[in-house]
mmCIF file of the protein (N, C-alpha, C, O) and its ligand, coordinates in Angstrom:
data_MODEL
# 
_entry.id   MODEL 
# 
loop_
_entity.id 
_entity.type 
_entity.pdbx_number_of_molecules 
1 polymer     1 
2 non-polymer 1 
# 
_entity_poly.entity_id                      1 
_entity_poly.type                           'polypeptide(L)' 
_entity_poly.nstd_linkage                   no 
_entity_poly.nstd_monomer                   no 
_entity_poly.pdbx_seq_one_letter_code       MTLLSSDTNRELYCPTCEDHYERGDVCPKDGTRLVSLGSVVDPLLGRELDGR 
_entity_poly.pdbx_seq_one_letter_code_can   MTLLSSDTNRELYCPTCEDHYERGDVCPKDGTRLVSLGSVVDPLLGRELDGR 
_entity_poly.pdbx_strand_id                 A 
# 
loop_
_entity_poly_seq.entity_id 
_entity_poly_seq.num 
_entity_poly_seq.mon_id 
_entity_poly_seq.hetero 
1 1  MET n 
1 2  THR n 
1 3  LEU n 
1 4  LEU n 
1 5  SER n 
1 6  SER n 
1 7  ASP n 
1 8  THR n 
1 9  ASN n 
1 10 ARG n 
1 11 GLU n 
1 12 LEU n 
1 13 TYR n 
1 14 CYS n 
1 15 PRO n 
1 16 THR n 
1 17 CYS n 
1 18 GLU n 
1 19 ASP n 
1 20 HIS n 
1 21 TYR n 
1 22 GLU n 
1 23 ARG n 
1 24 GLY n 
1 25 ASP n 
1 26 VAL n 
1 27 CYS n 
1 28 PRO n 
1 29 LYS n 
1 30 ASP n 
1 31 GLY n 
1 32 THR n 
1 33 ARG n 
1 34 LEU n 
1 35 VAL n 
1 36 SER n 
1 37 LEU n 
1 38 GLY n 
1 39 SER n 
1 40 VAL n 
1 41 VAL n 
1 42 ASP n 
1 43 PRO n 
1 44 LEU n 
1 45 LEU n 
1 46 GLY n 
1 47 ARG n 
1 48 GLU n 
1 49 LEU n 
1 50 ASP n 
1 51 GLY n 
1 52 ARG n 
# 
loop_
_struct_asym.id 
_struct_asym.entity_id 
A 1 
B 2 
# 
loop_
_chem_comp.id 
_chem_comp.type 
_chem_comp.mon_nstd_flag 
ARG 'L-peptide linking' y 
ASN 'L-peptide linking' y 
ASP 'L-peptide linking' y 
CYS 'L-peptide linking' y 
GLU 'L-peptide linking' y 
GLY 'peptide linking'   y 
HIS 'L-peptide linking' y 
LEU 'L-peptide linking' y 
LYS 'L-peptide linking' y 
MET 'L-peptide linking' y 
PRO 'L-peptide linking' y 
SER 'L-peptide linking' y 
THR 'L-peptide linking' y 
TYR 'L-peptide linking' y 
VAL 'L-peptide linking' y 
ZN  non-polymer         . 
# 
_pdbx_entity_nonpoly.entity_id   2 
_pdbx_entity_nonpoly.name        ? 
_pdbx_entity_nonpoly.comp_id     ZN 
# 
_pdbx_nonpoly_scheme.asym_id         B 
_pdbx_nonpoly_scheme.entity_id       2 
_pdbx_nonpoly_scheme.mon_id          ZN 
_pdbx_nonpoly_scheme.ndb_seq_num     1 
_pdbx_nonpoly_scheme.pdb_seq_num     101 
_pdbx_nonpoly_scheme.auth_seq_num    101 
_pdbx_nonpoly_scheme.pdb_mon_id      ZN 
_pdbx_nonpoly_scheme.auth_mon_id     ZN 
_pdbx_nonpoly_scheme.pdb_strand_id   A 
_pdbx_nonpoly_scheme.pdb_ins_code    . 
# 
loop_
_atom_site.group_PDB 
_atom_site.id 
_atom_site.type_symbol 
_atom_site.label_atom_id 
_atom_site.label_alt_id 
_atom_site.label_comp_id 
_atom_site.label_asym_id 
_atom_site.label_entity_id 
_atom_site.label_seq_id 
_atom_site.pdbx_PDB_ins_code 
_atom_site.Cartn_x 
_atom_site.Cartn_y 
_atom_site.Cartn_z 
_atom_site.occupancy 
_atom_site.B_iso_or_equiv 
_atom_site.pdbx_formal_charge 
_atom_site.auth_seq_id 
_atom_site.auth_comp_id 
_atom_site.auth_asym_id 
_atom_site.auth_atom_id 
_atom_site.pdbx_PDB_model_num 
ATOM   1   N  N  . MET A 1 1  ? 0.846   -1.198 0.000   1.00 0.00 ? 1   MET A N  1 
ATOM   2   C  CA . MET A 1 1  ? 0.000   0.000  0.000   1.00 0.00 ? 1   MET A CA 1 
ATOM   3   C  C  . MET A 1 1  ? 0.873   1.236  0.000   1.00 0.00 ? 1   MET A C  1 
ATOM   4   O  O  . MET A 1 1  ? 1.794   1.376  0.804   1.00 0.00 ? 1   MET A O  1 
ATOM   5   N  N  . THR A 1 2  ? 0.560   2.123  -0.919  1.00 0.00 ? 2   THR A N  1 
ATOM   6   C  CA . THR A 1 2  ? 1.337   3.349  -1.015  1.00 0.00 ? 2   THR A CA 1 
ATOM   7   C  C  . THR A 1 2  ? 0.651   4.485  -0.267  1.00 0.00 ? 2   THR A C  1 
ATOM   8   O  O  . THR A 1 2  ? -0.564  4.655  -0.365  1.00 0.00 ? 2   THR A O  1 
ATOM   9   N  N  . LEU A 1 3  ? 1.407   5.234  0.454   1.00 0.00 ? 3   LEU A N  1 
ATOM   10  C  CA . LEU A 1 3  ? 0.842   6.345  1.199   1.00 0.00 ? 3   LEU A CA 1 
ATOM   11  C  C  . LEU A 1 3  ? 0.636   7.544  0.288   1.00 0.00 ? 3   LEU A C  1 
ATOM   12  O  O  . LEU A 1 3  ? 1.385   7.762  -0.664  1.00 0.00 ? 3   LEU A O  1 
ATOM   13  N  N  . LEU A 1 4  ? -0.395  8.312  0.602   1.00 0.00 ? 4   LEU A N  1 
ATOM   14  C  CA . LEU A 1 4  ? -0.639  9.513  -0.186  1.00 0.00 ? 4   LEU A CA 1 
ATOM   15  C  C  . LEU A 1 4  ? 0.402   10.560 0.178   1.00 0.00 ? 4   LEU A C  1 
ATOM   16  O  O  . LEU A 1 4  ? 0.517   10.961 1.336   1.00 0.00 ? 4   LEU A O  1 
ATOM   17  N  N  . SER A 1 5  ? 1.146   10.992 -0.807  1.00 0.00 ? 5   SER A N  1 
ATOM   18  C  CA . SER A 1 5  ? 2.206   11.958 -0.533  1.00 0.00 ? 5   SER A CA 1 
ATOM   19  C  C  . SER A 1 5  ? 1.845   13.343 -1.036  1.00 0.00 ? 5   SER A C  1 
ATOM   20  O  O  . SER A 1 5  ? 1.707   14.284 -0.255  1.00 0.00 ? 5   SER A O  1 
ATOM   21  N  N  . SER A 1 6  ? 1.693   13.458 -2.354  1.00 0.00 ? 6   SER A N  1 
ATOM   22  C  CA . SER A 1 6  ? 1.454   14.779 -2.919  1.00 0.00 ? 6   SER A CA 1 
ATOM   23  C  C  . SER A 1 6  ? 0.036   14.914 -3.473  1.00 0.00 ? 6   SER A C  1 
ATOM   24  O  O  . SER A 1 6  ? -0.513  16.013 -3.544  1.00 0.00 ? 6   SER A O  1 
ATOM   25  N  N  . ASP A 1 7  ? -0.545  13.787 -3.862  1.00 0.00 ? 7   ASP A N  1 
ATOM   26  C  CA . ASP A 1 7  ? -1.869  13.841 -4.459  1.00 0.00 ? 7   ASP A CA 1 
ATOM   27  C  C  . ASP A 1 7  ? -2.940  13.786 -3.376  1.00 0.00 ? 7   ASP A C  1 
ATOM   28  O  O  . ASP A 1 7  ? -3.449  12.715 -3.045  1.00 0.00 ? 7   ASP A O  1 
ATOM   29  N  N  . THR A 1 8  ? -3.270  14.929 -2.840  1.00 0.00 ? 8   THR A N  1 
ATOM   30  C  CA . THR A 1 8  ? -4.212  14.962 -1.727  1.00 0.00 ? 8   THR A CA 1 
ATOM   31  C  C  . THR A 1 8  ? -5.654  15.019 -2.195  1.00 0.00 ? 8   THR A C  1 
ATOM   32  O  O  . THR A 1 8  ? -6.578  14.919 -1.388  1.00 0.00 ? 8   THR A O  1 
ATOM   33  N  N  . ASN A 1 9  ? -5.849  15.182 -3.510  1.00 0.00 ? 9   ASN A N  1 
ATOM   34  C  CA . ASN A 1 9  ? -7.213  15.251 -4.039  1.00 0.00 ? 9   ASN A CA 1 
ATOM   35  C  C  . ASN A 1 9  ? -7.884  13.887 -4.010  1.00 0.00 ? 9   ASN A C  1 
ATOM   36  O  O  . ASN A 1 9  ? -9.099  13.779 -3.841  1.00 0.00 ? 9   ASN A O  1 
ATOM   37  N  N  . ARG A 1 10 ? -7.085  12.862 -4.175  1.00 0.00 ? 10  ARG A N  1 
ATOM   38  C  CA . ARG A 1 10 ? -7.647  11.513 -4.180  1.00 0.00 ? 10  ARG A CA 1 
ATOM   39  C  C  . ARG A 1 10 ? -7.791  11.006 -2.761  1.00 0.00 ? 10  ARG A C  1 
ATOM   40  O  O  . ARG A 1 10 ? -6.884  10.361 -2.235  1.00 0.00 ? 10  ARG A O  1 
ATOM   41  N  N  . GLU A 1 11 ? -8.908  11.286 -2.143  1.00 0.00 ? 11  GLU A N  1 
ATOM   42  C  CA . GLU A 1 11 ? -9.076  10.891 -0.756  1.00 0.00 ? 11  GLU A CA 1 
ATOM   43  C  C  . GLU A 1 11 ? -10.138 9.813  -0.581  1.00 0.00 ? 11  GLU A C  1 
ATOM   44  O  O  . GLU A 1 11 ? -10.493 9.454  0.542   1.00 0.00 ? 11  GLU A O  1 
ATOM   45  N  N  . LEU A 1 12 ? -10.648 9.294  -1.715  1.00 0.00 ? 12  LEU A N  1 
ATOM   46  C  CA . LEU A 1 12 ? -11.597 8.185  -1.628  1.00 0.00 ? 12  LEU A CA 1 
ATOM   47  C  C  . LEU A 1 12 ? -10.888 6.895  -2.019  1.00 0.00 ? 12  LEU A C  1 
ATOM   48  O  O  . LEU A 1 12 ? -10.256 6.809  -3.072  1.00 0.00 ? 12  LEU A O  1 
ATOM   49  N  N  . TYR A 1 13 ? -11.001 5.913  -1.165  1.00 0.00 ? 13  TYR A N  1 
ATOM   50  C  CA . TYR A 1 13 ? -10.260 4.679  -1.355  1.00 0.00 ? 13  TYR A CA 1 
ATOM   51  C  C  . TYR A 1 13 ? -11.194 3.482  -1.458  1.00 0.00 ? 13  TYR A C  1 
ATOM   52  O  O  . TYR A 1 13 ? -12.140 3.340  -0.683  1.00 0.00 ? 13  TYR A O  1 
ATOM   53  N  N  . CYS A 1 14 ? -10.905 2.611  -2.447  1.00 0.00 ? 14  CYS A N  1 
ATOM   54  C  CA . CYS A 1 14 ? -11.678 1.390  -2.596  1.00 0.00 ? 14  CYS A CA 1 
ATOM   55  C  C  . CYS A 1 14 ? -10.876 0.226  -2.025  1.00 0.00 ? 14  CYS A C  1 
ATOM   56  O  O  . CYS A 1 14 ? -9.804  -0.087 -2.544  1.00 0.00 ? 14  CYS A O  1 
ATOM   57  N  N  . PRO A 1 15 ? -11.365 -0.421 -0.974  1.00 0.00 ? 15  PRO A N  1 
ATOM   58  C  CA . PRO A 1 15 ? -10.633 -1.519 -0.333  1.00 0.00 ? 15  PRO A CA 1 
ATOM   59  C  C  . PRO A 1 15 ? -10.606 -2.779 -1.180  1.00 0.00 ? 15  PRO A C  1 
ATOM   60  O  O  . PRO A 1 15 ? -9.799  -3.675 -0.930  1.00 0.00 ? 15  PRO A O  1 
ATOM   61  N  N  . THR A 1 16 ? -11.480 -2.863 -2.184  1.00 0.00 ? 16  THR A N  1 
ATOM   62  C  CA . THR A 1 16 ? -11.543 -4.062 -3.018  1.00 0.00 ? 16  THR A CA 1 
ATOM   63  C  C  . THR A 1 16 ? -10.435 -4.083 -4.061  1.00 0.00 ? 16  THR A C  1 
ATOM   64  O  O  . THR A 1 16 ? -9.665  -5.041 -4.135  1.00 0.00 ? 16  THR A O  1 
ATOM   65  N  N  . CYS A 1 17 ? -10.353 -3.028 -4.866  1.00 0.00 ? 17  CYS A N  1 
ATOM   66  C  CA . CYS A 1 17 ? -9.328  -2.983 -5.910  1.00 0.00 ? 17  CYS A CA 1 
ATOM   67  C  C  . CYS A 1 17 ? -8.144  -2.114 -5.488  1.00 0.00 ? 17  CYS A C  1 
ATOM   68  O  O  . CYS A 1 17 ? -7.197  -1.923 -6.252  1.00 0.00 ? 17  CYS A O  1 
ATOM   69  N  N  . GLU A 1 18 ? -8.210  -1.593 -4.263  1.00 0.00 ? 18  GLU A N  1 
ATOM   70  C  CA . GLU A 1 18 ? -7.117  -0.798 -3.702  1.00 0.00 ? 18  GLU A CA 1 
ATOM   71  C  C  . GLU A 1 18 ? -6.727  0.359  -4.613  1.00 0.00 ? 18  GLU A C  1 
ATOM   72  O  O  . GLU A 1 18 ? -5.547  0.613  -4.859  1.00 0.00 ? 18  GLU A O  1 
ATOM   73  N  N  . ASP A 1 19 ? -7.755  1.056  -5.110  1.00 0.00 ? 19  ASP A N  1 
ATOM   74  C  CA . ASP A 1 19 ? -7.495  2.207  -5.955  1.00 0.00 ? 19  ASP A CA 1 
ATOM   75  C  C  . ASP A 1 19 ? -8.089  3.450  -5.295  1.00 0.00 ? 19  ASP A C  1 
ATOM   76  O  O  . ASP A 1 19 ? -8.925  3.355  -4.396  1.00 0.00 ? 19  ASP A O  1 
ATOM   77  N  N  . HIS A 1 20 ? -7.643  4.607  -5.755  1.00 0.00 ? 20  HIS A N  1 
ATOM   78  C  CA . HIS A 1 20 ? -8.115  5.854  -5.167  1.00 0.00 ? 20  HIS A CA 1 
ATOM   79  C  C  . HIS A 1 20 ? -8.917  6.648  -6.187  1.00 0.00 ? 20  HIS A C  1 
ATOM   80  O  O  . HIS A 1 20 ? -8.621  6.626  -7.382  1.00 0.00 ? 20  HIS A O  1 
ATOM   81  N  N  . TYR A 1 21 ? -9.934  7.347  -5.702  1.00 0.00 ? 21  TYR A N  1 
ATOM   82  C  CA . TYR A 1 21 ? -10.783 8.143  -6.570  1.00 0.00 ? 21  TYR A CA 1 
ATOM   83  C  C  . TYR A 1 21 ? -11.014 9.526  -5.964  1.00 0.00 ? 21  TYR A C  1 
ATOM   84  O  O  . TYR A 1 21 ? -10.930 9.719  -4.751  1.00 0.00 ? 21  TYR A O  1 
ATOM   85  N  N  . GLU A 1 22 ? -11.303 10.461 -6.830  1.00 0.00 ? 22  GLU A N  1 
ATOM   86  C  CA . GLU A 1 22 ? -11.505 11.825 -6.354  1.00 0.00 ? 22  GLU A CA 1 
ATOM   87  C  C  . GLU A 1 22 ? -12.920 12.034 -5.835  1.00 0.00 ? 22  GLU A C  1 
ATOM   88  O  O  . GLU A 1 22 ? -13.143 12.812 -4.908  1.00 0.00 ? 22  GLU A O  1 
ATOM   89  N  N  . ARG A 1 23 ? -13.869 11.338 -6.437  1.00 0.00 ? 23  ARG A N  1 
ATOM   90  C  CA . ARG A 1 23 ? -15.264 11.531 -6.029  1.00 0.00 ? 23  ARG A CA 1 
ATOM   91  C  C  . ARG A 1 23 ? -16.073 10.269 -6.291  1.00 0.00 ? 23  ARG A C  1 
ATOM   92  O  O  . ARG A 1 23 ? -15.601 9.326  -6.928  1.00 0.00 ? 23  ARG A O  1 
ATOM   93  N  N  . GLY A 1 24 ? -17.299 10.274 -5.786  1.00 0.00 ? 24  GLY A N  1 
ATOM   94  C  CA . GLY A 1 24 ? -18.164 9.120  -5.986  1.00 0.00 ? 24  GLY A CA 1 
ATOM   95  C  C  . GLY A 1 24 ? -18.438 8.397  -4.676  1.00 0.00 ? 24  GLY A C  1 
ATOM   96  O  O  . GLY A 1 24 ? -17.616 8.427  -3.760  1.00 0.00 ? 24  GLY A O  1 
ATOM   97  N  N  . ASP A 1 25 ? -19.580 7.756  -4.590  1.00 0.00 ? 25  ASP A N  1 
ATOM   98  C  CA . ASP A 1 25 ? -19.946 7.030  -3.384  1.00 0.00 ? 25  ASP A CA 1 
ATOM   99  C  C  . ASP A 1 25 ? -19.472 5.584  -3.441  1.00 0.00 ? 25  ASP A C  1 
ATOM   100 O  O  . ASP A 1 25 ? -19.101 4.994  -2.427  1.00 0.00 ? 25  ASP A O  1 
ATOM   101 N  N  . VAL A 1 26 ? -19.493 5.017  -4.669  1.00 0.00 ? 26  VAL A N  1 
ATOM   102 C  CA . VAL A 1 26 ? -19.060 3.640  -4.825  1.00 0.00 ? 26  VAL A CA 1 
ATOM   103 C  C  . VAL A 1 26 ? -18.021 3.544  -5.937  1.00 0.00 ? 26  VAL A C  1 
ATOM   104 O  O  . VAL A 1 26 ? -17.928 4.427  -6.790  1.00 0.00 ? 26  VAL A O  1 
ATOM   105 N  N  . CYS A 1 27 ? -17.245 2.468  -5.920  1.00 0.00 ? 27  CYS A N  1 
ATOM   106 C  CA . CYS A 1 27 ? -16.230 2.251  -6.936  1.00 0.00 ? 27  CYS A CA 1 
ATOM   107 C  C  . CYS A 1 27 ? -16.880 1.941  -8.283  1.00 0.00 ? 27  CYS A C  1 
ATOM   108 O  O  . CYS A 1 27 ? -17.745 1.069  -8.357  1.00 0.00 ? 27  CYS A O  1 
ATOM   109 N  N  . PRO A 1 28 ? -16.483 2.635  -9.341  1.00 0.00 ? 28  PRO A N  1 
ATOM   110 C  CA . PRO A 1 28 ? -17.051 2.405  -10.678 1.00 0.00 ? 28  PRO A CA 1 
ATOM   111 C  C  . PRO A 1 28 ? -16.665 1.043  -11.239 1.00 0.00 ? 28  PRO A C  1 
ATOM   112 O  O  . PRO A 1 28 ? -17.293 0.571  -12.187 1.00 0.00 ? 28  PRO A O  1 
ATOM   113 N  N  . LYS A 1 29 ? -15.665 0.415  -10.684 1.00 0.00 ? 29  LYS A N  1 
ATOM   114 C  CA . LYS A 1 29 ? -15.204 -0.880 -11.192 1.00 0.00 ? 29  LYS A CA 1 
ATOM   115 C  C  . LYS A 1 29 ? -15.984 -2.032 -10.583 1.00 0.00 ? 29  LYS A C  1 
ATOM   116 O  O  . LYS A 1 29 ? -16.489 -2.893 -11.303 1.00 0.00 ? 29  LYS A O  1 
ATOM   117 N  N  . ASP A 1 30 ? -16.084 -2.050 -9.248  1.00 0.00 ? 30  ASP A N  1 
ATOM   118 C  CA . ASP A 1 30 ? -16.673 -3.209 -8.570  1.00 0.00 ? 30  ASP A CA 1 
ATOM   119 C  C  . ASP A 1 30 ? -17.865 -2.851 -7.681  1.00 0.00 ? 30  ASP A C  1 
ATOM   120 O  O  . ASP A 1 30 ? -18.491 -3.731 -7.090  1.00 0.00 ? 30  ASP A O  1 
ATOM   121 N  N  . GLY A 1 31 ? -18.177 -1.552 -7.592  1.00 0.00 ? 31  GLY A N  1 
ATOM   122 C  CA . GLY A 1 31 ? -19.365 -1.154 -6.839  1.00 0.00 ? 31  GLY A CA 1 
ATOM   123 C  C  . GLY A 1 31 ? -19.174 -1.151 -5.339  1.00 0.00 ? 31  GLY A C  1 
ATOM   124 O  O  . GLY A 1 31 ? -20.142 -1.032 -4.588  1.00 0.00 ? 31  GLY A O  1 
ATOM   125 N  N  . THR A 1 32 ? -17.940 -1.280 -4.896  1.00 0.00 ? 32  THR A N  1 
ATOM   126 C  CA . THR A 1 32 ? -17.683 -1.255 -3.458  1.00 0.00 ? 32  THR A CA 1 
ATOM   127 C  C  . THR A 1 32 ? -17.783 0.166  -2.918  1.00 0.00 ? 32  THR A C  1 
ATOM   128 O  O  . THR A 1 32 ? -17.349 1.119  -3.563  1.00 0.00 ? 32  THR A O  1 
ATOM   129 N  N  . ARG A 1 33 ? -18.346 0.292  -1.757  1.00 0.00 ? 33  ARG A N  1 
ATOM   130 C  CA . ARG A 1 33 ? -18.473 1.608  -1.157  1.00 0.00 ? 33  ARG A CA 1 
ATOM   131 C  C  . ARG A 1 33 ? -17.086 2.173  -0.850  1.00 0.00 ? 33  ARG A C  1 
ATOM   132 O  O  . ARG A 1 33 ? -16.263 1.525  -0.204  1.00 0.00 ? 33  ARG A O  1 
ATOM   133 N  N  . LEU A 1 34 ? -16.847 3.399  -1.331  1.00 0.00 ? 34  LEU A N  1 
ATOM   134 C  CA . LEU A 1 34 ? -15.544 4.013  -1.139  1.00 0.00 ? 34  LEU A CA 1 
ATOM   135 C  C  . LEU A 1 34 ? -15.388 4.539  0.283   1.00 0.00 ? 34  LEU A C  1 
ATOM   136 O  O  . LEU A 1 34 ? -16.337 5.008  0.911   1.00 0.00 ? 34  LEU A O  1 
ATOM   137 N  N  . VAL A 1 35 ? -14.172 4.443  0.754   1.00 0.00 ? 35  VAL A N  1 
ATOM   138 C  CA . VAL A 1 35 ? -13.855 4.926  2.095   1.00 0.00 ? 35  VAL A CA 1 
ATOM   139 C  C  . VAL A 1 35 ? -13.188 6.287  1.991   1.00 0.00 ? 35  VAL A C  1 
ATOM   140 O  O  . VAL A 1 35 ? -12.224 6.462  1.246   1.00 0.00 ? 35  VAL A O  1 
ATOM   141 N  N  . SER A 1 36 ? -13.699 7.237  2.734   1.00 0.00 ? 36  SER A N  1 
ATOM   142 C  CA . SER A 1 36 ? -13.118 8.568  2.717   1.00 0.00 ? 36  SER A CA 1 
ATOM   143 C  C  . SER A 1 36 ? -11.910 8.619  3.637   1.00 0.00 ? 36  SER A C  1 
ATOM   144 O  O  . SER A 1 36 ? -12.029 8.479  4.854   1.00 0.00 ? 36  SER A O  1 
ATOM   145 N  N  . LEU A 1 37 ? -10.737 8.824  3.030   1.00 0.00 ? 37  LEU A N  1 
ATOM   146 C  CA . LEU A 1 37 ? -9.511  8.854  3.823   1.00 0.00 ? 37  LEU A CA 1 
ATOM   147 C  C  . LEU A 1 37 ? -9.386  10.160 4.591   1.00 0.00 ? 37  LEU A C  1 
ATOM   148 O  O  . LEU A 1 37 ? -8.633  10.251 5.560   1.00 0.00 ? 37  LEU A O  1 
ATOM   149 N  N  . GLY A 1 38 ? -10.123 11.163 4.155   1.00 0.00 ? 38  GLY A N  1 
ATOM   150 C  CA . GLY A 1 38 ? -9.999  12.470 4.788   1.00 0.00 ? 38  GLY A CA 1 
ATOM   151 C  C  . GLY A 1 38 ? -10.694 12.542 6.131   1.00 0.00 ? 38  GLY A C  1 
ATOM   152 O  O  . GLY A 1 38 ? -10.272 13.286 7.017   1.00 0.00 ? 38  GLY A O  1 
ATOM   153 N  N  . SER A 1 39 ? -11.765 11.769 6.286   1.00 0.00 ? 39  SER A N  1 
ATOM   154 C  CA . SER A 1 39 ? -12.543 11.870 7.514   1.00 0.00 ? 39  SER A CA 1 
ATOM   155 C  C  . SER A 1 39 ? -12.732 10.511 8.181   1.00 0.00 ? 39  SER A C  1 
ATOM   156 O  O  . SER A 1 39 ? -13.591 10.338 9.046   1.00 0.00 ? 39  SER A O  1 
ATOM   157 N  N  . VAL A 1 40 ? -11.922 9.568  7.763   1.00 0.00 ? 40  VAL A N  1 
ATOM   158 C  CA . VAL A 1 40 ? -12.064 8.232  8.329   1.00 0.00 ? 40  VAL A CA 1 
ATOM   159 C  C  . VAL A 1 40 ? -11.617 8.217  9.795   1.00 0.00 ? 40  VAL A C  1 
ATOM   160 O  O  . VAL A 1 40 ? -10.617 8.837  10.156  1.00 0.00 ? 40  VAL A O  1 
ATOM   161 N  N  . VAL A 1 41 ? -12.365 7.506  10.622  1.00 0.00 ? 41  VAL A N  1 
ATOM   162 C  CA . VAL A 1 41 ? -12.026 7.402  12.034  1.00 0.00 ? 41  VAL A CA 1 
ATOM   163 C  C  . VAL A 1 41 ? -11.498 5.998  12.304  1.00 0.00 ? 41  VAL A C  1 
ATOM   164 O  O  . VAL A 1 41 ? -12.123 5.001  11.943  1.00 0.00 ? 41  VAL A O  1 
ATOM   165 N  N  . ASP A 1 42 ? -10.368 5.945  12.927  1.00 0.00 ? 42  ASP A N  1 
ATOM   166 C  CA . ASP A 1 42 ? -9.769  4.656  13.220  1.00 0.00 ? 42  ASP A CA 1 
ATOM   167 C  C  . ASP A 1 42 ? -10.632 3.884  14.212  1.00 0.00 ? 42  ASP A C  1 
ATOM   168 O  O  . ASP A 1 42 ? -10.833 4.348  15.334  1.00 0.00 ? 42  ASP A O  1 
ATOM   169 N  N  . PRO A 1 43 ? -11.147 2.720  13.828  1.00 0.00 ? 43  PRO A N  1 
ATOM   170 C  CA . PRO A 1 43 ? -12.033 1.952  14.709  1.00 0.00 ? 43  PRO A CA 1 
ATOM   171 C  C  . PRO A 1 43 ? -11.336 1.513  15.983  1.00 0.00 ? 43  PRO A C  1 
ATOM   172 O  O  . PRO A 1 43 ? -11.966 1.404  17.035  1.00 0.00 ? 43  PRO A O  1 
ATOM   173 N  N  . LEU A 1 44 ? -10.054 1.266  15.894  1.00 0.00 ? 44  LEU A N  1 
ATOM   174 C  CA . LEU A 1 44 ? -9.306  0.853  17.085  1.00 0.00 ? 44  LEU A CA 1 
ATOM   175 C  C  . LEU A 1 44 ? -9.196  2.013  18.073  1.00 0.00 ? 44  LEU A C  1 
ATOM   176 O  O  . LEU A 1 44 ? -9.303  1.834  19.286  1.00 0.00 ? 44  LEU A O  1 
ATOM   177 N  N  . LEU A 1 45 ? -8.983  3.189  17.528  1.00 0.00 ? 45  LEU A N  1 
ATOM   178 C  CA . LEU A 1 45 ? -8.868  4.371  18.383  1.00 0.00 ? 45  LEU A CA 1 
ATOM   179 C  C  . LEU A 1 45 ? -10.199 4.658  19.070  1.00 0.00 ? 45  LEU A C  1 
ATOM   180 O  O  . LEU A 1 45 ? -10.250 4.983  20.256  1.00 0.00 ? 45  LEU A O  1 
ATOM   181 N  N  . GLY A 1 46 ? -11.278 4.529  18.291  1.00 0.00 ? 46  GLY A N  1 
ATOM   182 C  CA . GLY A 1 46 ? -12.596 4.788  18.843  1.00 0.00 ? 46  GLY A CA 1 
ATOM   183 C  C  . GLY A 1 46 ? -12.935 3.799  19.943  1.00 0.00 ? 46  GLY A C  1 
ATOM   184 O  O  . GLY A 1 46 ? -13.537 4.157  20.956  1.00 0.00 ? 46  GLY A O  1 
ATOM   185 N  N  . ARG A 1 47 ? -12.538 2.542  19.730  1.00 0.00 ? 47  ARG A N  1 
ATOM   186 C  CA . ARG A 1 47 ? -12.826 1.516  20.718  1.00 0.00 ? 47  ARG A CA 1 
ATOM   187 C  C  . ARG A 1 47 ? -12.042 1.786  22.012  1.00 0.00 ? 47  ARG A C  1 
ATOM   188 O  O  . ARG A 1 47 ? -12.532 1.584  23.123  1.00 0.00 ? 47  ARG A O  1 
ATOM   189 N  N  . GLU A 1 48 ? -10.816 2.248  21.815  1.00 0.00 ? 48  GLU A N  1 
ATOM   190 C  CA . GLU A 1 48 ? -9.968  2.500  22.971  1.00 0.00 ? 48  GLU A CA 1 
ATOM   191 C  C  . GLU A 1 48 ? -10.537 3.634  23.831  1.00 0.00 ? 48  GLU A C  1 
ATOM   192 O  O  . GLU A 1 48 ? -10.554 3.572  25.060  1.00 0.00 ? 48  GLU A O  1 
ATOM   193 N  N  . LEU A 1 49 ? -11.005 4.680  23.123  1.00 0.00 ? 49  LEU A N  1 
ATOM   194 C  CA . LEU A 1 49 ? -11.577 5.812  23.850  1.00 0.00 ? 49  LEU A CA 1 
ATOM   195 C  C  . LEU A 1 49 ? -12.880 5.412  24.519  1.00 0.00 ? 49  LEU A C  1 
ATOM   196 O  O  . LEU A 1 49 ? -13.192 5.877  25.615  1.00 0.00 ? 49  LEU A O  1 
ATOM   197 N  N  . ASP A 1 50 ? -13.644 4.545  23.855  1.00 0.00 ? 50  ASP A N  1 
ATOM   198 C  CA . ASP A 1 50 ? -14.934 4.140  24.385  1.00 0.00 ? 50  ASP A CA 1 
ATOM   199 C  C  . ASP A 1 50 ? -14.756 3.248  25.608  1.00 0.00 ? 50  ASP A C  1 
ATOM   200 O  O  . ASP A 1 50 ? -15.629 3.180  26.473  1.00 0.00 ? 50  ASP A O  1 
ATOM   201 N  N  . GLY A 1 51 ? -13.629 2.573  25.670  1.00 0.00 ? 51  GLY A N  1 
ATOM   202 C  CA . GLY A 1 51 ? -13.393 1.629  26.751  1.00 0.00 ? 51  GLY A CA 1 
ATOM   203 C  C  . GLY A 1 51 ? -13.054 2.307  28.073  1.00 0.00 ? 51  GLY A C  1 
ATOM   204 O  O  . GLY A 1 51 ? -13.138 1.689  29.134  1.00 0.00 ? 51  GLY A O  1 
ATOM   205 N  N  . ARG A 1 52 ? -12.675 3.564  28.006  1.00 0.00 ? 52  ARG A N  1 
ATOM   206 C  CA . ARG A 1 52 ? -12.278 4.246  29.240  1.00 0.00 ? 52  ARG A CA 1 
ATOM   207 C  C  . ARG A 1 52 ? -13.449 4.552  30.161  1.00 0.00 ? 52  ARG A C  1 
ATOM   208 O  O  . ARG A 1 52 ? -13.258 5.124  31.234  1.00 0.00 ? 52  ARG A O  1 
HETATM 209 ZN ZN . ZN  B 2 .  ? -12.836 -0.874 -6.575  1.00 0.00 2 101 ZN  A ZN 1 
# 
């Protein structure tokens, strides 16, 4: 997996084909719901905070 370095416009990520997109709700290739890297919340972090 490559980290986003300079291309900050592509913040939508498809976990199925591991590709990045600028916009859209689902991947045009496989229809998988895209994950927003800009506002994604780490589930592990959330669980840790919730556990306190
Ligand atoms: Zn895809």
